[in-house]
Each structure stands twice: as C-alpha cells, then as structure tokens.
C-alpha positions in Angstrom: 0.0 0.0 0.0 1.3 3.4 -0.9 1.6 6.2 1.6 -1.5 7.9 0.3 -3.7 5.3 -1.4 -7.0 6.2 -2.9 -9.8 6.2 -0.3 -13.6 6.1 -0.9 -15.9 7.0 2.0 -19.2 5.2 1.9 -22.2 6.8 3.7 -25.3 4.5 3.9 -28.1 6.8 4.7 -31.8 7.6 4.7 -31.4 11.1 5.9 -32.5 14.3 4.2 -30.2 15.9 1.6 -29.2 18.9 3.7 -27.8 16.6 6.4 -26.0 14.5 3.9 -24.4 17.5 2.2 -23.1 18.7 5.6 -21.7 15.3 6.3 -20.0 15.2 2.9 -18.5 18.7 3.5 -17.0 17.5 6.8 -15.4 14.4 5.1 -13.9 16.5 2.2 -12.5 18.9 4.8 -10.3 16.1 6.1 -6.5 16.6 6.0 -6.3 13.6 3.6 -5.2 14.7 0.1 -8.3 15.8 -1.9 -7.2 14.2 -5.1 -7.1 10.8 -3.4 -10.5 11.1 -1.7 -14.0 10.3 -3.0 -17.4 9.9 -1.3 -20.1 7.5 -2.3 -23.6 8.2 -0.8 -25.7 5.1 -0.8 -29.4 6.1 -0.3 -31.5 3.5 1.4 -34.1 2.2 -0.9 -36.7 2.9 1.8 -35.9 6.6 1.3 -35.8 6.5 -2.5 -38.2 9.5 -2.5 -35.2 11.7 -1.5 -32.9 10.3 -4.2 -33.4 12.9 -6.9 -33.2 15.8 -4.3 -30.0 14.3 -2.9 -28.4 14.0 -6.3 -29.3 17.6 -7.0 -27.8 18.8 -3.7 -24.5 17.0 -4.2 -24.2 17.4 -8.0 -21.9 20.5 -7.7 -19.4 18.4 -5.7 -17.2 16.5 -8.3 -15.8 14.0 -5.7 -19.2 12.6 -4.8 -21.4 10.0 -6.4 -24.9 9.0 -5.3 -26.3 5.5 -5.7 -29.6 3.9 -4.7 -29.3 1.0 -2.2 -30.5 -2.4 -3.2 -34.2 -2.9 -3.5 -34.8 -4.8 -0.3 -33.9 -1.6 1.7 -32.1 -1.2 5.0 -28.6 -0.4 5.9 -27.0 -3.7 4.8 -28.6 -3.4 1.3 -27.4 0.2 1.0 -23.8 -0.8 2.1 -23.7 -3.5 -0.5 -24.7 -1.1 -3.3 -22.2 1.5 -2.1 -19.3 -0.9 -2.1 -20.2 -2.2 -5.6 -20.0 1.4 -6.8 -16.7 2.2 -5.1 -13.5 2.2 -7.0 -10.8 2.9 -4.4 -8.6 0.2 -2.7 -9.5 1.5 0.8 -13.1 2.0 1.9 -14.1 4.1 4.9 -17.6 3.6 6.3 -19.6 6.1 8.3 -23.1 7.5 9.0 -24.7 10.9 8.5 -25.0 12.0 12.0 -21.4 12.2 13.0 -18.4 14.3 12.0 -14.8 13.2 11.5 -11.9 14.9 13.2 -9.6 16.2 10.5 -7.0 13.4 10.9 -9.5 10.5 11.2 -9.2 9.2 7.6 -5.4 9.4 7.6 -5.3 7.6 11.0 -7.4 4.7 9.6 -5.1 4.4 6.5 -2.1 4.3 8.8 -3.7 1.5 10.8 -4.1 -0.5 7.6 -0.4 -0.4 6.8 0.4 -3.8 8.1 -0.1 -6.5 5.4 -2.1 -8.8 7.7 -4.5 -6.0 8.7 -7.7 -5.9 6.6 -9.7 -3.4 8.6 -9.5 -0.7 11.3 -12.1 0.7 13.6 -11.9 4.2 15.1 -13.3 5.8 18.2 -16.7 7.3 18.6 -16.9 10.3 21.0 -20.6 10.7 21.6 -22.0 13.7 23.5 -24.6 11.6 25.2 -22.2 9.0 26.7 -22.4 9.9 30.3 -23.6 8.1 33.5 -24.0 4.3 33.2 -23.9 4.5 29.4 -20.5 6.4 29.5 -19.0 3.8 31.8 -20.3 1.0 29.6 -18.7 2.6 26.5 -15.4 3.1 28.4 -15.4 -0.6 29.2 -16.3 -1.5 25.6 -13.4 0.5 24.3 -11.0 -1.2 26.7 -12.2 -4.6 25.5 -11.7 -3.6 21.9 -8.1 -2.5 22.6 -7.3 -5.8 24.2 -9.0 -7.8 21.4 -6.9 -5.9 18.8 -3.7 -6.7 20.6 -4.5 -10.3 21.0 -6.0 -11.1 17.6 -8.8 -9.1 15.9 -11.9 -7.0 16.9 -15.2 -8.7 17.3 -17.1 -5.5 16.5 -16.3 -2.2 14.8 -17.7 1.3 15.3 -20.2 1.8 12.5 -19.6 5.5 12.4 -15.8 5.2 11.7 -14.1 2.2 10.3 -12.2 1.2 7.2 -11.6 -1.9 5.1 -9.4 -2.9 2.3 -11.9 -3.2 -0.6 -10.8 -6.8 -1.3 -11.8 -7.8 2.3 -15.5 -6.8 1.9 -18.0 -9.7 2.0 -21.6 -8.8 0.8 -24.1 -8.7 3.7 -27.4 -10.4 3.9 -30.2 -7.9 3.3 -32.1 -7.1 6.5 -29.0 -7.7 8.7 -29.3 -5.6 11.9 -25.7 -5.6 13.2 -23.5 -4.9 10.2 -20.8 -3.6 12.6 -20.6 -7.0 14.2 -21.0 -9.2 11.0 -18.3 -7.3 9.0 -15.3 -8.0 11.3 -16.4 -11.6 11.9 -16.6 -12.2 8.2 -13.2 -10.5 7.6 -11.5 -12.6 10.2 -13.0 -15.8 8.9 -11.5 -14.9 5.5 -8.1 -14.6 7.1 -7.8 -10.8 7.8 -7.5 -8.9 11.0 -9.4 -5.8 12.1 -7.6 -3.6 14.6 -8.5 -0.8 17.0 -7.5 2.6 15.8 -8.3 5.1 18.6 -6.7 8.1 16.7 -9.5 8.0 14.2 -12.2 9.9 15.9 -15.8 10.6 14.9 -17.9 12.8 17.0 -21.6 12.5 17.5 -23.4 15.6 18.8 -26.7 13.9 19.6 -28.0 13.1 23.0 -30.6 10.4 23.4 -33.3 10.0 26.0 -33.2 6.9 28.1 -36.1 5.4 26.1 -34.1 6.0 22.9 -31.0 4.3 24.4 -33.2 1.4 25.5 -34.7 1.0 22.0 -31.2 1.0 20.5 -30.0 -1.5 23.0 -32.8 -3.9 22.3 -32.2 -3.6 18.6 -28.4 -4.4 18.8 -28.9 -7.3 21.2 -31.6 -8.7 18.9 -29.1 -8.5 16.1 -26.8 -10.9 18.0 -29.6 -13.5 18.0 -30.0 -12.8 14.3 -26.4 -13.6 13.7 -26.8 -17.0 15.3 -29.8 -17.6 13.0 -28.3 -16.3 9.8 -24.6 -17.1 10.3 -24.7 -20.2 12.5 -21.0 -20.8 12.1 -20.4 -17.9 14.6 -21.4 -20.4 17.3 -18.9 -23.1 16.3 -15.4 -23.0 17.7 -13.9 -24.7 14.7 -15.4 -22.3 12.2 -15.3 -18.9 14.0 -11.7 -17.9 14.6 -12.9 -15.4 17.2 -15.3 -17.8 18.9 -13.9 -17.3 22.4 -13.8 -13.5 22.1 -17.3 -13.4 20.5 -18.8 -15.5 23.3 -17.1 -13.6 26.1 -17.7 -10.1 24.6 -21.1 -10.4 23.0 -22.9 -13.6 24.1 -22.5 -13.4 27.9 -24.3 -10.1 27.9 -27.3 -11.9 26.3 -27.3 -14.4 29.1 -27.2 -11.8 32.0 -30.9 -12.2 32.9 -30.7 -16.0 32.8 -27.6 -16.0 35.0 -29.2 -13.7 37.5 -32.3 -15.9 37.7 -30.2 -19.1 38.1 -28.1 -17.4 40.8 -31.2 -16.2 42.6 -32.8 -19.7 42.6 -29.5 -21.2 43.8 -29.4 -18.8 46.8 -33.1 -19.0 47.6 -32.8 -21.9 50.1 -30.3 -19.8 52.1 -32.4 -16.7 52.3 -33.7 -15.8 55.8 -35.5 -12.7 57.2 -32.3 -11.7 58.9 -30.3 -12.0 55.7 -32.8 -9.9 53.8 -32.6 -7.2 56.4 -28.8 -7.3 56.3 -28.9 -7.1 52.5 -31.3 -4.2 52.5 -29.2 -2.3 55.0 -26.1 -2.9 53.0 -27.8 -1.7 49.9 -29.0 1.4 51.6 -25.6 2.1 53.1 -24.0 1.6 49.7 -26.5 4.0 48.1 -25.7 6.7 50.6 -22.0 6.2 50.4 -22.1 6.3 46.6 -24.2 9.5 46.7 -21.6 11.1 49.0 -18.6 10.0 46.9 -20.2 11.0 43.6 -21.9 14.1 45.1 -25.3 13.1 43.9 -28.6 12.7 45.8 -29.6 9.2 46.8 -32.7 9.4 44.7 -30.7 10.5 41.6 -28.3 7.6 42.1 -31.2 5.2 42.6 -32.8 6.4 39.4 -29.5 5.9 37.5 -29.3 2.4 38.9 -32.8 1.6 37.7 -31.9 2.9 34.2 -28.8 0.8 34.2 -30.9 -2.3 35.2 -33.2 -1.6 32.3 -30.4 -1.5 29.8 -28.4 -4.4 31.3 -31.2 -6.8 32.2 -34.5 -5.9 30.7 -33.2 -5.2 27.2 -31.5 -8.6 26.9 -34.7 -10.3 28.0 -36.7 -8.5 25.3 -34.0 -9.2 22.7 -34.1 -13.0 23.6 -37.9 -13.0 23.1 -37.4 -11.4 19.6 -34.7 -14.0 18.8 -36.9 -16.9 19.8 -39.6 -15.7 17.5 -37.3 -14.7 14.7 -38.6 -11.1 14.9 -36.0 -9.0 13.2 -38.0 -5.9 12.4 -37.5 -4.3 15.8 -36.5 -0.7 15.1 -39.3 1.4 16.4 -37.6 4.3 18.1 -39.5 6.5 20.5 -39.9 10.2 19.8 -36.7 12.1 19.8 -35.8 15.2 21.8 -36.0 18.5 19.9 -32.9 18.8 17.8 -31.9 15.2 18.0 -32.6 12.2 15.7 -33.4 8.6 16.8 
C-alpha cells in the first residue's frame, strides 16, 4: 500500500439531503489529500423519494457519487450497493449524524499499513455518553483495545471504520448488526481488524433513556439474528474469534438468565435476617455512593434503575425477539427536539 492510497468514504443513509451535504462537506474537509479522496452516498431504498433531491444537492461536488441502495432496503442493502459502486482500494464507512476529526481518515489508513490488517475501527466520541452508558462505553473501548492486541476485533464502530476493498463480504439484506458481522466475516476470510483510537468521529446527539433502551434492544436482537443467519459464529472450529465473541457479546445476552439461576440457587439460604442485612447494606452503599459521587440518593437510585433496564430488561426482550425470529425491531420513541433517533 502506498503512503497515500485512494480512499472512498461510503455513507449508507436515509437522511435528508441537507444533512447528507453537511456530512460530505465534513469528510472532504479532512486533511487527507483531496485528489485521493472520494465519497459514495448510498441512499437506502426505503428513502428513495429523496434520491433525486439528494443528487441535485450533491451534484456541484465532483468528488461525490450518489447511488440507490439495493431494493430490499435497509442499511446492509445500502452498504452492498455503495461498495459495488466504489473504485478505491481503501473503503471508509460512516453514518450521516457524526463528524470526523480532520485526521480520522489518515489515521485509519495508517492502521491498515500492516499486510495482515484488513480493517481498522476508530473511536466514537458521543456527547450523550455519560452516566451508566458512558461507563459501559469506556469498558467496551478497553475490550476492543485488548482484542486488537490479542487477535482481531469482534465488532467495529459503524460511524468510523475502514476496510481494504478486497476484504468486503456482501451482507445479507435485513441484517441488523453490520458492525458485528463485518469484522467476523473479515476474520473468517483470514484478515485482521484492529482498534484505531486516533481515528475519531464525534456524535453531537443526546438520546433519551427510552431511545437508548430501544437502540440496546435492537443491537442485542441483532446478535440473536447472527446465530440464526450465520450459524458458524457459534462453532469454535469455524469462527476464529469464537472465544472473544462468546465472552464479549454472548455473555451479555445471558445476563438475565444467569441472574435468575443465581437467585434460585441462593433462595434456600435466604432468611429474614439475611434480607434485612442485604437491605441495610444496599441502603448504606447507596448513601456512600451518593456522598462520593456528590449526587442525591434518589438520583443515584434512578440511575441504577436505568442501568438495570439497559443491562437486564433489554437482553430479555431481545431474547424474546430472537426466539420468535422477529428481526423488524427498530421502532424508536420520539426524539428530543434537535436530536434524531
């Protein structure tokens, strides 16, 4: 690979033309050489009504092409169409809502320099990542760093990742978690996907708790879909990242079940005195946490309940979807003013 290979940024989108134009402007303002950089906008077939207007909005920009996603609709179908239209050796994938730091594309290209590396995933700095969600994302980032050093990433950040064009494997239409399927497919074909924290995308949106919950249910349902559509991911001999996949992704699906089994195992040992002691310890912990974090006990309790909903209720709902094969699960609640679901 040369020092400055040709790069094509692919945006799979169903957003309005004005938002897409702003995103394209941000990409082309990158510090990557302009003569080596192109953008392909793949408009979701479900938003085909905006196709003509999108083409008109982007027509004055010579480095941009607009294509219609495959007829089935959805992000995976749009990505497949975008990749087919691309001509560069390096493909960078992103969404409409975020913005790249100026050096993000160059950082991704640097991370692809090693011959055994087929993909690189950047870092998403989201304005809404605070509280329990922020701590979860910090933990997720640590896991990705360790996976990258050991072998290859189990998941990429859909808002900022890159692949060698030769490493792309077409996705099944209707796939929920393209950001999970892509690195697993790449590793199965013999490539590695590495963590590239210097490639930063920033998301200005803030989501309500209900929006976060809906997104969580969707992504966890997508893991069940992977088992149904790509059964080899569950087989140690066929999934090179089987252990990492099970530890990183699957255990979180089983959290409610493990909690129930643990509760049933401890049930014979429970006494009134033990319940009182446990309640006292919980109250003491809540008060101590409130003092250390400088928050009111009620605020801390509310945050704990929100975390419980994300970590325990969402996996339960996702399991129910998986058992029924219900993959059409994206019904986001109303967004805050100025944000998008």
